[in-house]
C-alpha positions in Angstrom: 0.0 0.0 0.1 1.4 3.3 -1.0 -0.1 6.5 0.6 0.9 9.9 -0.4 -0.4 13.3 0.3 0.5 16.9 0.1 0.4 19.2 3.0 0.1 22.8 2.2 0.2 25.3 5.0 -3.0 27.5 5.0 -3.0 30.7 6.8 -6.4 32.1 7.9 -6.4 35.8 8.5 -8.8 37.0 11.2 -9.2 40.2 12.8 -9.0 40.4 16.5 -11.5 42.5 18.2 -11.2 43.1 21.9 -14.0 43.6 24.3 -16.5 41.5 22.4 -19.0 39.6 24.5 -18.7 35.8 24.1 -21.4 33.5 25.7 -21.6 29.8 25.4 -24.0 27.5 27.2 -27.0 25.2 27.3 -30.5 24.7 28.7 -31.0 21.1 29.6 -33.8 18.8 30.8 -31.4 17.3 33.3 -31.0 18.8 36.8 -28.0 21.2 37.3 -27.0 21.0 33.6 -28.2 24.5 32.5 -24.8 26.2 32.3 -23.5 29.5 30.8 -20.0 30.9 30.3 -19.5 34.6 29.9 -16.3 36.3 28.7 -14.8 39.2 26.8 -12.4 38.7 23.9 -8.9 40.2 24.0 -7.1 41.7 21.1 -4.0 39.4 21.5 -5.4 36.3 23.2 -7.5 33.6 21.8 -9.4 32.7 25.0 -12.0 35.2 26.3 -11.4 36.9 29.7 -14.0 35.6 32.2 -16.7 38.0 33.3 -17.6 37.9 36.9 -20.5 39.7 38.6 -22.9 39.5 35.7 -26.7 39.2 36.3 -28.1 36.5 34.1 -31.9 36.0 34.1 -33.5 33.0 32.2 -36.9 33.5 30.7 -39.3 30.9 29.5 -41.4 32.4 26.7 -41.8 35.9 28.3 -41.8 35.0 32.0 -38.7 35.2 34.3 -38.2 31.7 35.7 -34.7 31.8 37.2 -31.4 33.7 37.9 -28.1 32.1 37.2 -25.6 31.9 40.0 -21.9 32.4 39.4 -19.5 29.5 40.3 -17.4 30.8 43.1 -14.4 28.6 42.0 -14.6 29.3 38.3 -15.0 33.0 37.3 -17.3 33.6 34.3 -19.1 30.3 34.8 -22.8 30.4 35.8 -25.3 27.7 36.6 -29.0 27.5 37.3 -29.4 25.0 40.1 -32.4 22.8 40.3 -33.7 23.9 36.9 -35.1 21.4 34.4 -36.0 22.7 30.9 -39.0 21.6 29.1 -38.6 20.3 25.5 -40.5 22.5 22.9 -40.3 25.7 25.0 -38.6 28.9 24.0 -36.0 30.3 26.4 -33.9 33.4 26.3 -31.4 35.0 28.7 -30.9 38.6 29.6 -27.4 39.4 30.6 -26.4 42.6 32.5 -22.7 43.0 32.7 -21.2 44.3 35.9 -20.4 47.7 34.5 -24.0 48.3 33.6 -23.0 49.4 30.1 -24.2 46.3 28.3 -27.3 44.3 28.1 -27.6 41.4 25.8 -30.6 39.2 24.8 -30.0 35.8 23.3 -32.7 33.4 22.2 -32.3 29.7 23.1 -34.7 27.2 21.7 -34.9 24.0 23.6 -36.1 21.1 21.3 -36.5 17.6 22.4 -34.5 14.9 20.7 -36.8 12.2 21.9 -39.2 11.0 19.2 -42.4 8.8 19.7 -42.4 5.6 17.9 
Protein backbone atom coordinates (compact mmCIF):
# COMPACT_ATOMS: atom_id res chain seq x y z
CA UNK A 1 0.00 0.00 0.00
CA UNK A 2 1.34 3.35 -0.98
CA UNK A 3 -0.10 6.45 0.64
CA UNK A 4 0.92 9.88 -0.40
CA UNK A 5 -0.39 13.30 0.25
CA UNK A 6 0.52 16.87 0.15
CA UNK A 7 0.37 19.20 3.07
CA UNK A 8 0.11 22.83 2.16
CA UNK A 9 0.12 25.33 5.00
CA UNK A 10 -3.00 27.45 5.02
CA UNK A 11 -2.99 30.73 6.82
CA UNK A 12 -6.37 32.05 7.86
CA UNK A 13 -6.41 35.75 8.44
CA UNK A 14 -8.73 36.93 11.16
CA UNK A 15 -9.18 40.24 12.82
CA UNK A 16 -8.95 40.33 16.57
CA UNK A 17 -11.53 42.48 18.19
CA UNK A 18 -11.18 43.08 21.88
CA UNK A 19 -13.98 43.60 24.35
CA UNK A 20 -16.53 41.54 22.40
CA UNK A 21 -19.00 39.60 24.54
CA UNK A 22 -18.75 35.82 24.15
CA UNK A 23 -21.42 33.56 25.62
CA UNK A 24 -21.67 29.79 25.44
CA UNK A 25 -24.00 27.47 27.26
CA UNK A 26 -27.03 25.26 27.25
CA UNK A 27 -30.48 24.71 28.67
CA UNK A 28 -31.04 21.09 29.64
CA UNK A 29 -33.83 18.82 30.81
CA UNK A 30 -31.37 17.32 33.31
CA UNK A 31 -31.02 18.90 36.77
CA UNK A 32 -27.96 21.13 37.29
CA UNK A 33 -26.98 21.03 33.59
CA UNK A 34 -28.18 24.49 32.52
CA UNK A 35 -24.85 26.29 32.32
CA UNK A 36 -23.45 29.48 30.78
CA UNK A 37 -19.94 30.84 30.35
CA UNK A 38 -19.53 34.60 29.87
CA UNK A 39 -16.34 36.28 28.70
CA UNK A 40 -14.86 39.19 26.77
CA UNK A 41 -12.43 38.72 23.91
CA UNK A 42 -8.95 40.19 24.00
CA UNK A 43 -7.09 41.70 21.09
CA UNK A 44 -4.06 39.44 21.47
CA UNK A 45 -5.41 36.31 23.20
CA UNK A 46 -7.61 33.59 21.80
CA UNK A 47 -9.43 32.68 25.01
CA UNK A 48 -11.97 35.16 26.37
CA UNK A 49 -11.41 36.85 29.72
CA UNK A 50 -14.02 35.59 32.19
CA UNK A 51 -16.71 38.06 33.22
CA UNK A 52 -17.59 37.91 36.91
CA UNK A 53 -20.50 39.64 38.57
CA UNK A 54 -22.94 39.52 35.66
CA UNK A 55 -26.65 39.23 36.34
CA UNK A 56 -28.16 36.55 34.11
CA UNK A 57 -31.91 36.01 34.01
CA UNK A 58 -33.54 33.06 32.23
CA UNK A 59 -36.96 33.52 30.68
CA UNK A 60 -39.34 30.82 29.47
CA UNK A 61 -41.43 32.41 26.74
CA UNK A 62 -41.77 35.91 28.31
CA UNK A 63 -41.75 34.95 31.99
CA UNK A 64 -38.72 35.18 34.28
CA UNK A 65 -38.14 31.70 35.68
CA UNK A 66 -34.65 31.83 37.18
CA UNK A 67 -31.45 33.72 37.91
CA UNK A 68 -28.11 32.08 37.19
CA UNK A 69 -25.59 31.88 40.04
CA UNK A 70 -21.88 32.36 39.40
CA UNK A 71 -19.56 29.49 40.26
CA UNK A 72 -17.38 30.82 43.08
CA UNK A 73 -14.46 28.61 42.02
CA UNK A 74 -14.53 29.32 38.26
CA UNK A 75 -15.00 33.00 37.30
CA UNK A 76 -17.28 33.57 34.33
CA UNK A 77 -19.15 30.26 34.76
CA UNK A 78 -22.80 30.44 35.76
CA UNK A 79 -25.32 27.73 36.62
CA UNK A 80 -29.04 27.53 37.26
CA UNK A 81 -29.35 25.00 40.11
CA UNK A 82 -32.43 22.79 40.26
CA UNK A 83 -33.71 23.99 36.88
CA UNK A 84 -35.09 21.46 34.41
CA UNK A 85 -35.95 22.69 30.93
CA UNK A 86 -39.06 21.63 29.06
CA UNK A 87 -38.63 20.36 25.48
CA UNK A 88 -40.44 22.52 22.93
CA UNK A 89 -40.34 25.69 25.04
CA UNK A 90 -38.59 28.90 23.96
CA UNK A 91 -35.99 30.30 26.36
CA UNK A 92 -33.90 33.44 26.34
CA UNK A 93 -31.43 35.02 28.70
CA UNK A 94 -30.93 38.65 29.60
CA UNK A 95 -27.39 39.42 30.66
CA UNK A 96 -26.45 42.60 32.51
CA UNK A 97 -22.70 43.04 32.74
CA UNK A 98 -21.19 44.34 35.98
CA UNK A 99 -20.34 47.74 34.47
CA UNK A 100 -24.05 48.25 33.57
CA UNK A 101 -22.97 49.39 30.09
CA UNK A 102 -24.21 46.36 28.24
CA UNK A 103 -27.31 44.29 28.15
CA UNK A 104 -27.62 41.39 25.80
CA UNK A 105 -30.58 39.27 24.81
CA UNK A 106 -29.97 35.83 23.33
CA UNK A 107 -32.65 33.41 22.16
CA UNK A 108 -32.33 29.76 23.13
CA UNK A 109 -34.76 27.24 21.70
CA UNK A 110 -34.90 23.97 23.55
CA UNK A 111 -36.12 21.14 21.34
CA UNK A 112 -36.55 17.56 22.42
CA UNK A 113 -34.51 14.93 20.64
CA UNK A 114 -36.88 12.20 21.88
CA UNK A 115 -39.29 10.93 19.25
CA UNK A 116 -42.41 8.86 19.78
CA UNK A 117 -42.35 5.60 17.88
